[in-house]
C-alpha positions in Angstrom: 77.5 -20.9 84.6 79.7 -20.5 87.7 78.7 -21.7 91.1 79.9 -20.1 94.2 80.2 -21.9 97.5 79.0 -19.7 100.4 81.5 -18.9 103.1 80.8 -21.1 106.2 79.5 -19.0 109.1 82.0 -19.3 112.0 83.6 -17.6 114.9 86.9 -19.1 115.8 89.9 -18.2 117.9 93.5 -19.2 117.5 96.8 -18.2 119.1 99.1 -15.9 117.3 102.5 -14.5 118.1 100.9 -11.2 119.2 97.9 -12.6 121.1 94.6 -14.1 120.2 93.2 -14.0 116.6 89.4 -14.1 116.4 88.3 -15.0 112.8 84.8 -14.1 111.7 83.5 -15.8 108.6 80.2 -15.6 106.7 77.0 -14.4 108.4 77.7 -13.3 111.9 74.4 -13.6 113.7 72.5 -15.1 116.6 73.0 -18.6 115.2 76.7 -18.4 116.2 76.0 -17.5 119.8 77.6 -20.8 121.2 80.7 -20.2 119.2 80.8 -16.6 120.3 80.5 -17.6 124.0 83.3 -20.1 123.6 85.6 -17.5 122.1 84.7 -15.0 124.8 85.8 -17.6 127.4 89.1 -18.0 125.5 89.6 -14.2 125.4 88.9 -13.9 129.1 91.5 -16.6 129.9 94.2 -14.6 128.3 95.7 -11.2 128.9 97.3 -10.2 125.6 96.1 -8.4 122.5 93.1 -9.4 120.3 93.0 -9.2 116.5 89.4 -9.6 115.1 89.8 -10.7 111.5 86.6 -9.7 109.8 87.8 -10.1 106.2 85.5 -13.0 105.4 82.3 -11.5 106.9 79.4 -11.3 104.4 76.6 -10.2 106.8 76.4 -9.1 110.5 73.3 -8.5 112.5 72.9 -6.8 115.9 73.9 -9.9 117.9 77.0 -10.3 115.8 77.9 -6.6 116.2 77.2 -7.0 120.0 79.8 -9.8 120.0 82.4 -7.6 118.3 81.7 -4.7 120.6 82.0 -7.1 123.6 85.5 -7.9 122.5 86.4 -4.2 122.3 84.8 -3.7 125.7 87.0 -6.4 127.3 90.0 -4.7 125.7 89.0 -1.3 127.2 88.3 -2.8 130.6 91.6 -4.8 130.8 93.8 -2.3 128.9 94.4 -4.7 126.0 94.9 -3.8 122.4 92.0 -4.9 120.2 92.1 -4.3 116.4 89.4 -5.0 113.8 91.3 -6.3 110.8 90.2 -5.9 107.2 86.5 -5.2 107.9 84.2 -5.1 104.9 81.9 -2.2 104.3 78.9 -4.0 105.8 80.8 -4.1 109.2 82.0 -0.5 109.0 78.5 0.7 108.0 77.0 -1.0 111.1 79.6 0.5 113.4 78.8 3.9 112.0 75.1 3.3 112.4 75.4 2.4 116.1 77.7 5.4 116.7 80.9 3.5 117.7 83.0 3.7 114.6 85.5 6.1 116.3 85.9 3.8 119.3 87.0 0.8 117.2 90.6 0.5 116.0 90.7 -0.7 112.4 93.7 -2.0 110.5 94.2 -3.3 106.9 96.5 -6.0 105.6 98.8 -5.0 102.8 96.6 -5.0 99.6 93.4 -5.5 101.5 91.8 -2.1 100.5 
């Protein structure tokens, strides 16, 4: 019998060579609102690109999707590049459901698909 450790649910930001990297892990929902607010503050303090790494997302609800769309809205308003990196099907399906899939730039790491 194998046991799997669930992915911790987090929203974190770190600096990268091309801008800010926002990493989403686990269940992205209302319980992460304080983390999401802290990351939005970091995003607003900068003026470069944003990479939203969604590769470790296992679930996203409407508040989690609202956070992701807020990042893309900031990018649109400020003329910044925002890319959703390696999103799982659960994220793509929700983007499609809310009718914004065509407004979100998606990229995949080598071997991610």
